[in-house]
C-alpha positions as CSV (number, residue, x, y, z in Angstrom):
1,M,-163.4,99.5,-246.8
2,N,-163.7,98.9,-243.0
3,E,-167.0,97.8,-241.4
4,S,-169.4,100.2,-239.7
5,I,-169.9,99.7,-236.0
6,L,-172.7,100.6,-233.6
7,I,-171.7,100.9,-229.9
8,I,-174.6,100.5,-227.5
9,E,-173.2,101.4,-224.1
10,D,-174.6,103.5,-221.2
11,D,-171.1,104.2,-219.6
12,D,-170.2,107.5,-221.3
13,T,-166.4,107.2,-220.6
14,F,-166.1,103.6,-221.9
15,S,-168.2,104.4,-224.9
16,A,-166.2,107.5,-225.8
17,T,-162.9,105.7,-225.4
18,L,-164.0,102.8,-227.5
19,L,-165.5,105.1,-230.2
20,R,-162.2,107.0,-230.5
21,A,-160.1,103.9,-230.6
22,L,-162.2,102.4,-233.4
23,K,-162.3,105.6,-235.4
24,R,-158.5,105.8,-235.2
25,R,-158.4,102.4,-236.8
26,G,-160.6,103.7,-239.7
27,Y,-164.0,102.3,-238.7
28,A,-167.2,104.3,-239.2
29,V,-168.6,104.3,-235.6
30,V,-171.8,105.6,-234.0
31,A,-172.8,105.2,-230.4
32,A,-176.1,105.0,-228.4
33,K,-176.8,105.1,-224.7
34,N,-180.2,103.4,-224.5
35,P,-182.3,100.9,-226.4
36,A,-184.5,103.4,-228.2
37,A,-181.5,105.4,-229.6
38,A,-179.8,102.1,-230.5
39,L,-182.7,100.9,-232.5
40,G,-183.0,104.2,-234.3
41,L,-179.3,104.2,-235.2
42,A,-179.5,100.5,-236.3
43,Q,-182.1,101.5,-238.8
44,T,-180.4,104.6,-240.2
45,A,-176.7,103.5,-240.0
46,A,-177.2,99.7,-240.8
47,P,-174.0,98.7,-239.0
48,D,-172.0,95.6,-239.9
49,W,-171.0,95.1,-236.3
50,V,-172.7,95.9,-233.0
51,V,-171.0,96.2,-229.6
52,L,-173.8,95.7,-227.0
53,D,-173.5,96.2,-223.3
54,L,-175.4,93.6,-221.3
55,N,-176.7,96.1,-218.7
56,L,-178.2,99.2,-220.2
57,E,-179.4,101.6,-217.5
58,G,-180.8,98.6,-215.5
59,A,-182.4,96.8,-218.5
60,S,-181.0,93.7,-220.2
61,G,-179.2,94.3,-223.5
62,L,-180.1,90.8,-224.4
63,N,-183.6,92.0,-225.3
64,L,-182.1,94.1,-228.1
65,I,-180.3,91.2,-229.9
66,P,-183.4,89.9,-231.8
67,L,-184.6,93.4,-232.6
68,L,-181.1,94.4,-234.0
69,L,-181.0,91.2,-236.1
70,E,-184.5,91.8,-237.4
71,I,-183.4,95.3,-238.6
72,N,-180.1,94.0,-240.0
73,P,-179.9,90.2,-240.2
74,G,-176.3,90.4,-241.5
75,C,-174.8,92.3,-238.5
76,R,-172.5,90.6,-236.0
77,I,-173.2,91.3,-232.4
78,V,-170.6,91.1,-229.6
79,V,-172.1,91.4,-226.0
80,L,-169.9,93.1,-223.4
81,T,-170.5,92.8,-219.7
82,G,-168.8,93.7,-216.4
83,Y,-170.6,90.8,-214.7
84,A,-170.1,87.8,-216.9
85,S,-171.9,84.5,-216.3
86,I,-172.2,81.3,-218.2
87,T,-176.0,81.7,-218.2
88,T,-176.1,85.1,-219.8
89,A,-173.3,84.0,-222.2
90,V,-175.4,81.1,-223.4
91,D,-178.5,83.2,-223.6
92,A,-176.7,85.8,-225.7
93,I,-175.4,83.2,-228.1
94,K,-178.8,81.5,-228.4
95,L,-180.3,84.9,-229.3
96,G,-177.9,85.4,-232.1
97,A,-174.8,87.2,-230.6
98,A,-171.5,86.3,-232.3
99,Q,-169.5,86.6,-229.1
100,Y,-169.7,87.4,-225.4
101,L,-166.8,89.2,-223.7
102,A,-166.2,90.3,-220.1
103,K,-165.0,93.8,-219.5
104,P,-162.5,95.3,-219.4
105,V,-161.7,94.5,-223.1
106,D,-159.1,96.0,-225.4
107,V,-159.9,96.9,-229.0
108,A,-157.7,94.1,-230.4
109,T,-159.8,91.5,-228.5
110,L,-163.0,93.1,-229.5
111,L,-162.0,93.1,-233.2
112,R,-161.0,89.4,-232.9
113,A,-164.4,88.7,-231.4
114,F,-165.9,90.0,-234.7
115,G,-163.8,87.5,-236.6
116,H,-161.5,90.2,-237.8
117,T,-157.9,89.1,-238.5
118,L,-155.5,91.6,-237.2
119,Q,-152.2,92.0,-239.0
120,A,-148.9,92.3,-237.1
121,A,-146.2,94.7,-238.2
122,E,-144.7,91.9,-240.3
123,G,-148.0,91.3,-242.1
124,T,-148.8,88.0,-240.3
125,A,-152.1,87.1,-238.7
126,T,-152.0,87.5,-234.9
127,A,-155.6,86.7,-234.0
128,S,-157.1,83.4,-233.1
129,T,-160.7,83.0,-232.1
130,A,-160.4,79.4,-230.9
131,A,-161.6,79.0,-227.4
132,T,-159.5,77.1,-224.9
133,I,-160.9,75.0,-222.0
134,S,-159.1,75.4,-218.7
135,P,-158.2,72.2,-216.9
136,V,-158.7,74.1,-213.6
137,P,-162.2,73.7,-212.2
138,M,-164.3,76.7,-211.2
139,S,-164.0,77.8,-207.6
140,V,-167.0,77.4,-205.3
141,D,-167.5,81.2,-205.3
142,R,-167.7,81.2,-209.1
143,M,-170.1,78.2,-209.2
144,E,-172.3,80.0,-206.7
145,W,-172.3,83.1,-208.9
146,E,-173.2,81.1,-212.0
147,H,-176.0,79.3,-210.1
148,I,-177.4,82.6,-208.8
149,Q,-177.3,84.0,-212.4
150,R,-179.1,81.0,-213.8
151,V,-181.9,81.2,-211.2
152,L,-182.1,85.0,-211.6
153,R,-182.6,84.5,-215.4
154,E,-185.2,81.8,-214.8
155,Q,-187.1,84.2,-212.6
156,N,-186.9,86.9,-215.3
157,G,-184.6,89.1,-213.3
158,N,-187.0,89.3,-210.3
159,I,-184.8,89.5,-207.2
160,S,-187.6,88.6,-204.7
161,S,-188.6,85.5,-206.7
162,T,-185.0,84.5,-207.1
163,A,-184.3,84.9,-203.3
164,R,-187.3,82.6,-202.6
165,A,-186.2,80.0,-205.2
166,L,-182.7,80.0,-203.6
167,N,-184.2,79.9,-200.1
168,M,-182.1,83.0,-199.4
169,H,-182.9,86.3,-197.7
170,R,-183.5,89.0,-200.3
171,R,-180.8,91.4,-198.8
172,T,-178.3,88.6,-198.8
173,L,-179.0,88.0,-202.5
174,Q,-178.7,91.7,-203.3
175,R,-175.3,91.8,-201.6
176,K,-174.1,88.8,-203.6
177,L,-175.3,90.4,-206.8
178,L,-173.4,93.6,-206.1
179,K,-170.1,91.7,-205.9
180,R,-168.1,91.1,-209.0
181,P,-167.8,87.4,-209.9
182,T,-164.5,85.7,-209.3
183,S,-162.5,84.9,-212.5
184,R,-162.3,81.2,-211.8
């Protein structure tokens, strides 16, 4: 029997697409758009796996990790985000997430993140969850993004405090936060 999955995602299109793809693979899937609905479904559905968006209608999805694990200590949580940073990845793992992935993500990658071994047509395992470390250093833009994310987290998401801590104008910081991080 396949695992049950709870998708916590506020993007209706992404959530519906992921839900259909997982159902086609035989999983029992339910979805929630906000933290309150997610916690209600976690209690009633007792999912084996949780797909958790990092940004839920402006709130941090990280706050849900301890609550979800309290409801169901055996569930595995994968955090998804469109704005990946080392700081939030470390925070997610420290809070109990099994994995942290940057969007866009395909279903095969998501299933590998849960530790699920996918079978190729020949019946051989095709998934490897081993992380590889790139010998190429991060770009200056990426290091700046990571630093801003770390300071923002230290300031509990307060943009004004973060701007003061970085000795940066608030509007400049807001513009930088609106940009997607560079991949390297």
